[in-house]
C-alpha positions as CSV (number, residue, x, y, z in Angstrom):
1,M,-38.3,-71.5,59.1
2,L,-37.4,-67.8,59.3
3,K,-35.5,-66.3,56.3
4,L,-34.1,-62.8,55.9
5,E,-33.0,-61.7,52.5
6,N,-31.0,-58.6,51.8
7,I,-32.4,-56.8,54.9
8,T,-31.3,-53.2,55.4
9,K,-32.2,-50.7,58.1
10,E,-31.5,-47.0,57.8
11,Y,-32.0,-44.3,60.4
12,L,-32.0,-40.6,60.0
13,S,-29.7,-38.7,62.3
14,G,-30.1,-35.0,61.7
15,D,-29.3,-34.5,58.0
16,S,-27.3,-37.8,57.6
17,K,-28.4,-41.4,57.1
18,V,-27.1,-44.2,59.4
19,E,-27.0,-47.7,58.0
20,A,-27.6,-50.0,61.0
21,L,-28.0,-53.2,58.8
22,K,-26.5,-53.6,55.3
23,G,-27.8,-56.5,53.2
24,I,-28.3,-59.2,55.9
25,N,-28.9,-62.7,54.6
26,I,-29.7,-65.4,57.2
27,E,-31.9,-68.4,57.5
28,F,-33.1,-70.2,60.7
29,R,-34.4,-73.7,60.6
30,K,-37.4,-74.9,62.6
31,S,-36.5,-75.5,66.3
32,E,-32.9,-74.2,65.7
33,F,-31.2,-72.6,68.7
34,V,-28.9,-69.7,67.7
35,S,-27.0,-66.9,69.4
36,I,-26.1,-63.6,67.8
37,L,-22.7,-62.2,68.8
38,G,-20.8,-59.1,67.9
39,P,-19.3,-55.9,69.2
40,S,-21.3,-53.0,70.6
41,G,-23.1,-51.0,67.9
42,C,-22.9,-53.7,65.2
43,G,-26.7,-54.1,64.8
44,K,-27.6,-57.1,67.0
45,T,-30.5,-55.4,68.8
46,T,-31.8,-53.9,65.5
47,L,-31.8,-57.3,63.9
48,L,-33.6,-58.9,66.8
49,N,-36.2,-56.1,66.8
50,I,-36.9,-56.7,63.2
51,I,-37.1,-60.5,63.6
52,G,-39.5,-60.0,66.6
53,G,-41.7,-57.5,64.7
54,L,-40.8,-54.6,66.9
55,D,-39.1,-52.6,64.2
56,R,-39.5,-52.3,60.4
57,Y,-36.7,-52.9,58.0
58,T,-36.0,-50.4,55.2
59,N,-35.5,-52.9,52.4
60,G,-35.3,-56.6,51.8
61,D,-37.6,-59.6,52.5
62,L,-38.5,-61.4,55.7
63,S,-40.3,-64.8,55.4
64,V,-41.8,-66.9,58.1
65,N,-43.0,-70.4,57.2
66,R,-44.5,-73.0,59.6
């Protein structure tokens, strides 16, 4: 099982802060097949990079149970 609770991701762009993810809550069951859909720029790749361990989230909790 994979569980994301209140995940946020912020980037600095010059002097401003960009919120790529805002409070994501999602849970995947063992052996579940899912797809992530959405328009360009909505945070799909950021979310997948966090799930895959390629990027760190700013706040929240990510749990992986076997």
